[in-house]
Backbone as CSV, one residue per row, in Angstrom:
resi,resn,N_x,N_y,N_z,CA_x,CA_y,CA_z,C_x,C_y,C_z
1,UNK,4.833,-52.931,-41.134,4.126,-52.376,-40.003,4.049,-50.855,-40.192
2,UNK,2.866,-50.297,-40.022,2.659,-48.858,-40.207,3.127,-48.096,-38.973
3,UNK,3.687,-46.933,-39.222,4.110,-46.073,-38.117,2.887,-45.467,-37.447
4,UNK,2.875,-45.443,-36.114,1.746,-44.789,-35.460,1.826,-43.285,-35.694
5,UNK,0.666,-42.687,-35.928,0.635,-41.245,-36.147,0.878,-40.541,-34.826
6,UNK,1.674,-39.486,-34.874,1.886,-38.694,-33.670,0.777,-37.673,-33.574
7,UNK,0.321,-37.439,-32.371,-0.741,-36.454,-32.206,-0.157,-35.060,-32.365
8,UNK,-1.005,-34.103,-32.611,-0.579,-32.722,-32.784,0.121,-32.216,-31.520
9,UNK,-0.289,-32.707,-30.354,0.293,-32.253,-29.099,1.714,-32.754,-28.899
10,UNK,2.099,-33.816,-29.585,3.439,-34.363,-29.434,4.433,-33.774,-30.416
11,UNK,3.965,-32.953,-31.351,4.883,-32.394,-32.330,5.766,-31.336,-31.667
12,UNK,6.955,-31.182,-32.200,7.925,-30.246,-31.641,8.005,-29.024,-32.544
13,UNK,8.099,-27.844,-31.911,8.170,-26.593,-32.660,9.271,-25.726,-32.078
14,UNK,9.696,-24.730,-32.836,10.747,-23.818,-32.388,10.130,-22.697,-31.557
15,UNK,10.981,-21.891,-30.932,10.510,-20.742,-30.153,9.793,-19.743,-31.051
16,UNK,10.250,-19.594,-32.272,9.591,-18.686,-33.211,8.179,-19.163,-33.527
17,UNK,8.030,-20.460,-33.821,6.706,-21.016,-34.109,5.801,-20.947,-32.882
18,UNK,6.375,-21.183,-31.695,5.591,-21.091,-30.458,5.103,-19.664,-30.251
19,UNK,5.963,-18.701,-30.534,5.576,-17.301,-30.404,4.442,-16.936,-31.332
20,UNK,4.477,-17.453,-32.543,3.406,-17.185,-33.505,2.088,-17.756,-32.985
21,UNK,2.129,-18.974,-32.450,0.905,-19.590,-31.934,0.382,-18.871,-30.694
22,UNK,1.292,-18.342,-29.870,0.880,-17.652,-28.647,0.588,-16.174,-28.872
23,UNK,0.986,-15.651,-30.010,0.781,-14.236,-30.289,1.801,-13.342,-29.615
24,UNK,3.000,-13.888,-29.374,4.095,-13.128,-28.777,5.352,-13.355,-29.607
25,UNK,6.394,-12.631,-29.301,7.650,-12.802,-30.013,8.479,-13.937,-29.439
26,UNK,9.490,-14.376,-30.176,10.335,-15.467,-29.684,11.114,-15.088,-28.427
27,UNK,11.381,-13.801,-28.240,12.077,-13.380,-27.021,11.213,-13.649,-25.804
28,UNK,9.917,-13.355,-25.896,8.997,-13.614,-24.782,8.904,-15.109,-24.510
29,UNK,8.934,-15.923,-25.550,8.906,-17.378,-25.381,10.136,-17.819,-24.600
30,UNK,11.302,-17.259,-24.947,12.530,-17.624,-24.227,12.480,-17.167,-22.774
31,UNK,11.831,-16.052,-22.494,11.657,-15.600,-21.105,10.794,-16.605,-20.346
32,UNK,9.716,-17.059,-20.955,8.849,-18.049,-20.313,9.614,-19.345,-20.033
33,UNK,10.503,-19.718,-20.937,11.335,-20.911,-20.741,12.284,-20.680,-19.571
34,UNK,12.959,-19.521,-19.563,13.923,-19.212,-18.508,13.250,-19.165,-17.129
35,UNK,12.016,-18.663,-17.074,11.278,-18.589,-15.810,10.766,-19.951,-15.360
36,UNK,10.882,-20.970,-16.214,10.425,-22.302,-15.866,8.934,-22.506,-16.092
37,UNK,8.290,-21.582,-16.757,6.853,-21.678,-16.989,6.530,-22.475,-18.248
38,UNK,7.512,-22.622,-19.134,7.314,-23.349,-20.380,8.456,-24.352,-20.545
39,UNK,8.164,-25.659,-20.462,9.221,-26.653,-20.624,9.754,-26.645,-22.056
40,UNK,11.061,-26.796,-22.192,11.679,-26.809,-23.512,13.020,-27.526,-23.436
41,UNK,13.501,-27.905,-24.597,14.811,-28.556,-24.725,15.650,-27.681,-25.638
42,UNK,16.899,-27.484,-25.276,17.788,-26.687,-26.109,18.680,-27.611,-26.922
43,UNK,18.665,-27.412,-28.223,19.536,-28.160,-29.122,20.379,-27.128,-29.840
44,UNK,21.641,-27.055,-29.472,22.506,-26.013,-30.010,22.021,-24.664,-29.527
45,UNK,21.670,-23.788,-30.451,21.156,-22.466,-30.090,19.631,-22.394,-30.186
46,UNK,18.994,-23.495,-30.545,17.556,-23.503,-30.791,16.801,-24.145,-29.637
47,UNK,15.735,-23.488,-29.190,14.850,-24.054,-28.186,13.746,-24.819,-28.896
48,UNK,13.500,-26.040,-28.452,12.464,-26.892,-29.018,11.394,-27.099,-27.947
49,UNK,10.142,-26.864,-28.334,9.022,-26.906,-27.395,7.996,-27.893,-27.913
50,UNK,7.438,-28.675,-27.001,6.355,-29.581,-27.373,5.087,-28.756,-27.523
51,UNK,4.397,-28.902,-28.632,3.212,-28.099,-28.928,2.171,-28.209,-27.814
52,UNK,2.024,-29.357,-27.218,1.051,-29.546,-26.139,1.374,-28.726,-24.902
53,UNK,2.652,-28.394,-24.707,3.050,-27.607,-23.537,2.671,-26.136,-23.661
54,UNK,2.284,-25.682,-24.840,1.877,-24.285,-25.011,0.640,-23.964,-24.180
55,UNK,-0.175,-24.983,-23.887,-1.367,-24.757,-23.065,-1.004,-24.295,-21.655
56,UNK,0.204,-24.588,-21.214,0.636,-24.167,-19.871,0.726,-22.648,-19.756
57,UNK,0.995,-21.972,-20.850,1.143,-20.508,-20.812,0.135,-19.795,-21.713
58,UNK,-0.700,-20.533,-22.407,-1.634,-19.929,-23.348,-2.652,-19.023,-22.654
59,UNK,-3.112,-19.373,-21.485,-4.144,-18.614,-20.789,-3.582,-17.630,-19.771
60,UNK,-2.345,-17.227,-19.965,-1.738,-16.292,-19.037,-2.330,-14.902,-19.244
61,UNK,-2.223,-14.087,-18.220,-2.677,-12.708,-18.339,-1.514,-11.856,-18.827
62,UNK,-1.780,-10.913,-19.719,-0.688,-10.066,-20.205,-0.235,-9.083,-19.133
63,UNK,0.992,-8.637,-19.243,1.515,-7.642,-18.318,2.159,-8.267,-17.098
64,UNK,2.580,-7.406,-16.209,3.235,-7.862,-14.983,2.193,-8.259,-13.950
65,UNK,2.530,-9.226,-13.098,1.579,-9.600,-12.050,1.431,-8.476,-11.029
66,UNK,0.242,-8.361,-10.462,0.009,-7.345,-9.441,0.776,-7.683,-8.177
67,UNK,1.126,-6.654,-7.428,1.781,-6.895,-6.153,0.715,-7.229,-5.124
68,UNK,1.085,-7.964,-4.117,0.158,-8.309,-3.050,-0.113,-7.064,-2.219
69,UNK,-1.247,-7.052,-1.529,-1.658,-5.868,-0.773,-0.628,-5.494,0.288
70,UNK,0.000,-6.455,0.914,0.958,-6.171,1.985,2.371,-5.906,1.502
71,UNK,2.625,-6.132,0.224,3.973,-5.931,-0.305,4.294,-4.452,-0.435
72,UNK,5.509,-4.132,-0.120,5.974,-2.762,-0.306,6.460,-2.618,-1.743
73,UNK,6.262,-1.473,-2.354,6.795,-1.290,-3.709,8.311,-1.341,-3.696
74,UNK,8.870,-1.898,-4.761,10.321,-2.006,-4.871,10.920,-0.636,-5.148
75,UNK,12.049,-0.311,-4.495,12.683,0.977,-4.759,13.233,1.029,-6.178
76,UNK,13.269,2.190,-6.717,13.768,2.381,-8.071,15.271,2.133,-8.096
77,UNK,15.740,1.519,-9.164,17.172,1.262,-9.296,17.847,2.350,-10.119
78,UNK,17.056,3.317,-10.582,17.636,4.398,-11.366,18.370,5.370,-10.451
79,UNK,19.503,5.833,-10.928,20.270,6.825,-10.181,19.693,8.198,-10.495
80,UNK,19.575,9.061,-9.489,19.063,10.407,-9.785,20.053,11.172,-10.646
81,UNK,19.487,12.004,-11.524,20.338,12.804,-12.396,21.005,13.900,-11.559
82,UNK,22.292,14.116,-11.760,22.961,15.189,-11.005,22.443,16.552,-11.480
83,UNK,22.244,17.425,-10.531,21.814,18.774,-10.888,23.058,19.648,-10.998
84,UNK,23.071,20.458,-11.994,24.236,21.330,-12.185,23.997,22.665,-11.483
85,UNK,25.005,23.137,-10.796,24.921,24.430,-10.111,25.350,25.502,-11.100
86,UNK,24.546,26.524,-11.236,24.875,27.588,-12.201,25.368,28.808,-11.520
């Protein structure tokens, strides 16, 4: 009995390979996984992604999302530099 061929969408790839296909680095791929935007399975230290799931994030817009018109800007978390008295 012949094995059924798996479709390209069912193949599994690493975060590095996913990053190459998406045009981003593997760190960005892991961020998308952590945010829940890209389903993945972790095996040891390696994230495995179904190639078909890349379409979920392929058409994303680059950069940070815009804030809503009614949202207040977030305060800066940076501490002001102390000024020295001379």
